[in-house]
C-alpha positions in Angstrom: 11.4 23.1 9.3 15.0 22.4 10.4 15.9 18.7 10.3 18.8 16.6 11.5 19.8 13.0 11.3 20.4 11.5 14.8 21.3 8.1 16.2 18.8 6.4 18.5 19.8 4.3 21.5 19.9 1.0 19.5 22.3 2.5 17.0 19.9 3.1 14.2 19.2 6.5 12.8 16.1 8.7 12.6 15.2 12.3 11.5 14.7 14.9 14.3 12.5 17.9 13.6 14.0 20.6 15.8 11.1 23.0 15.8 8.7 20.3 17.2 11.4 18.4 19.1 9.8 15.4 17.3 11.4 12.4 15.7 10.3 10.0 12.9 11.1 7.1 15.3 11.6 6.5 19.0 14.9 8.0 20.4 15.1 4.8 22.4 15.6 2.7 19.3 14.1 3.2 15.8 14.6 -0.5 14.7 13.5 -1.9 18.1 10.3 0.2 18.0 9.5 -0.9 14.4 10.0 -4.6 15.2 8.0 -4.5 18.4 5.0 -2.4 17.4 4.5 -3.4 13.7 6.1 -6.8 13.4 5.7 -8.5 16.7 2.2 -7.0 17.5 1.0 -6.7 13.9 2.4 -8.7 11.1 3.1 -11.8 13.2 -0.6 -12.3 13.8 -1.1 -13.4 10.2 1.5 -16.3 10.1 2.5 -17.0 6.5 -0.8 -15.8 5.0 -0.8 -13.2 2.3 -1.3 -9.7 3.9 -2.3 -6.3 2.5 -0.8 -3.5 4.6 -1.5 0.2 4.7 1.3 2.3 6.4 0.3 5.7 7.6 3.5 7.6 7.4 6.0 6.0 4.9 8.7 8.3 6.2 12.2 6.9 6.0 11.0 3.5 4.7 12.2 1.7 7.9 8.9 -0.1 8.6 8.6 -1.1 4.9 12.1 -2.5 4.8 11.7 -4.5 8.0 8.4 -5.9 6.7 10.1 -6.9 3.4 12.9 -8.7 5.4 10.3 -10.6 7.3 8.3 -11.5 4.2 11.4 -12.6 2.3 12.4 -14.9 5.2 9.0 -16.6 5.3 8.3 -16.2 1.6 5.1 -14.4 2.6 3.2 -12.4 0.0 2.8 -8.8 1.0 1.0 -6.0 -0.9 2.2 -2.9 0.8 0.8 0.7 0.5 2.7 3.5 2.2 1.1 6.9 2.4 3.2 10.0 2.8 2.3 13.7 2.3 5.9 15.0 2.6 8.4 12.4 1.1 11.9 12.3 2.7 14.6 13.8 0.6 17.0 11.4 -1.1 20.0 13.0 0.6 18.5 12.1 4.0 17.6 8.5 2.9 21.3 8.0 2.0 22.2 8.8 5.6 19.9 6.2 7.1 21.9 3.2 8.4 19.1 0.6 8.5 20.6 -1.8 6.0 23.8 -2.1 8.1 22.1 -2.1 11.5 19.7 -4.9 10.3 22.6 -6.9 8.9 20.9 -6.8 5.5 23.7 -5.7 3.2 22.6 -8.2 0.5 19.3 -6.2 0.3 20.9 -2.7 0.0 19.5 -2.6 -3.6 16.0 -3.3 -2.3 16.1 -0.4 0.2 17.3 1.9 -2.6 14.6 0.6 -4.9 11.9 1.3 -2.4 12.9 5.0 -2.3 13.6 5.4 -6.0 10.4 3.7 -7.4 7.7 6.0 -8.7 5.0 7.4 -6.5 1.4 6.4 -7.0 2.4 3.3 -9.0 2.7 -0.3 -7.8 6.2 -1.7 -8.0 7.2 -5.3 -7.7 10.0 -5.1 -5.2 10.5 -8.9 -5.2 8.6 -12.0 -6.1 6.7 -11.8 -2.8 6.6 -8.0 -2.0 4.9 -5.2 -3.9 5.0 -1.6 -2.9 2.8 1.3 -3.8 3.9 4.7 -2.4 1.0 7.2 -2.3 1.8 10.9 -2.0 -1.4 11.8 -0.1 -2.7 13.5 3.0 -4.2 11.2 5.5 -7.6 12.9 5.4 -7.7 12.1 1.6 -7.7 8.3 2.2 -10.9 6.7 1.0 -10.1 3.0 0.6 -12.9 0.6 1.6 -12.2 -2.9 3.1 -8.9 -3.4 1.2 -6.3 -3.9 4.0 -5.7 -6.7 6.5 -3.3 -4.6 8.6 -2.6 -0.9 9.2 0.7 0.4 10.6 -0.4 3.7 12.1 2.9 5.6 12.4 1.9 9.3 12.2 3.7 12.0 14.1 2.7 12.1 17.7 -0.5 13.6 19.1 1.5 16.3 21.0 2.5 17.9 17.7 -0.2 16.8 15.2 -3.4 15.9 17.1 -5.5 16.3 13.9 -3.9 13.1 12.6 -5.3 11.2 15.6 -8.9 12.4 15.2 -12.1 10.4 15.1 -12.4 11.4 11.4 -9.0 9.8 10.6 -9.8 6.7 12.5 -13.1 6.3 10.7 -11.1 6.3 7.5 -8.8 3.6 9.0 -11.8 1.5 10.1 -13.3 1.8 6.6 -10.0 0.8 5.0 -9.7 -2.5 6.9 -11.3 -5.7 5.9 -13.6 -7.3 8.6 -11.3 -8.6 11.5 -8.5 -6.3 10.2 -6.0 -4.9 12.7 -4.4 -1.5 13.3 -1.3 -1.2 15.4 0.3 2.0 16.7 2.9 3.0 19.2 0.4 5.5 20.7 -1.3 4.9 24.1 -3.2 8.1 24.9 -6.7 7.9 26.3 -8.0 10.4 23.8 -6.7 8.2 20.9 -8.4 5.1 22.4 -11.7 6.9 22.8 -11.5 8.0 19.1 -10.8 4.4 18.0 -13.6 2.9 20.1 -16.1 5.6 18.9 -15.8 4.4 15.2 -16.2 0.7 16.1 -12.7 -0.6 17.0 -12.0 -3.0 19.8 -8.9 -1.7 21.4 -6.2 -3.7 23.4 -3.5 -2.1 25.5 -0.2 -3.9 25.0 3.3 -3.6 26.4 5.2 -0.9 24.5 8.6 -0.9 22.9 11.7 0.1 24.8 11.3 3.5 26.4 7.4 3.4 26.2 5.2 1.6 28.7 2.2 0.9 26.5 0.9 0.8 22.9 -2.5 0.1 21.2 -3.8 -2.6 18.9 -7.2 -2.1 17.5 -9.4 -4.7 15.7 -12.3 -4.1 13.3 -15.4 -6.0 14.4 -17.1 -8.2 11.8 
């Protein structure tokens, strides 16, 4: 599938898949979307407590890097697992301008380390942040009550509806600890119904720039 690096409206880059006309992040702002959906409406709920995170769609590593920056600032312990079936090529990673756009040049080596570390092995990125990248299809996930928080950042329902199925959300529900939270940029009715059908309580929240709404789902005790 033909790919190109493009700039989004906040100046940060993303990957555009021409055949699908689908991007890894919002065209309205990759960094803005990540901060709004996953940090403001996800990670911030936990204060300074240790958090175990599952990311569905490691992709360019943007969500992971922003989470590291937040954890480093608060000295918050994060155990992060990023699942990706089709890892981004190193040549594309080098074209991503996240370190510069986030004003995080002192952590350039950290962003590089995140992409160079081995798959399927836990790596200590810093004293407060560990990363395990799992090369895995989403329907192969079989974790049970391990995670406090899920960043659900799969490609959109329009191009890959199978990633937003009841079966996938059952796996997400099983992966979360009681009272665990899933956040996603999505806000389709069919997605909400799938989440509710497996036991999630779903909130509709204000979306990131360019998107009216998003979902946050909580696992009942």
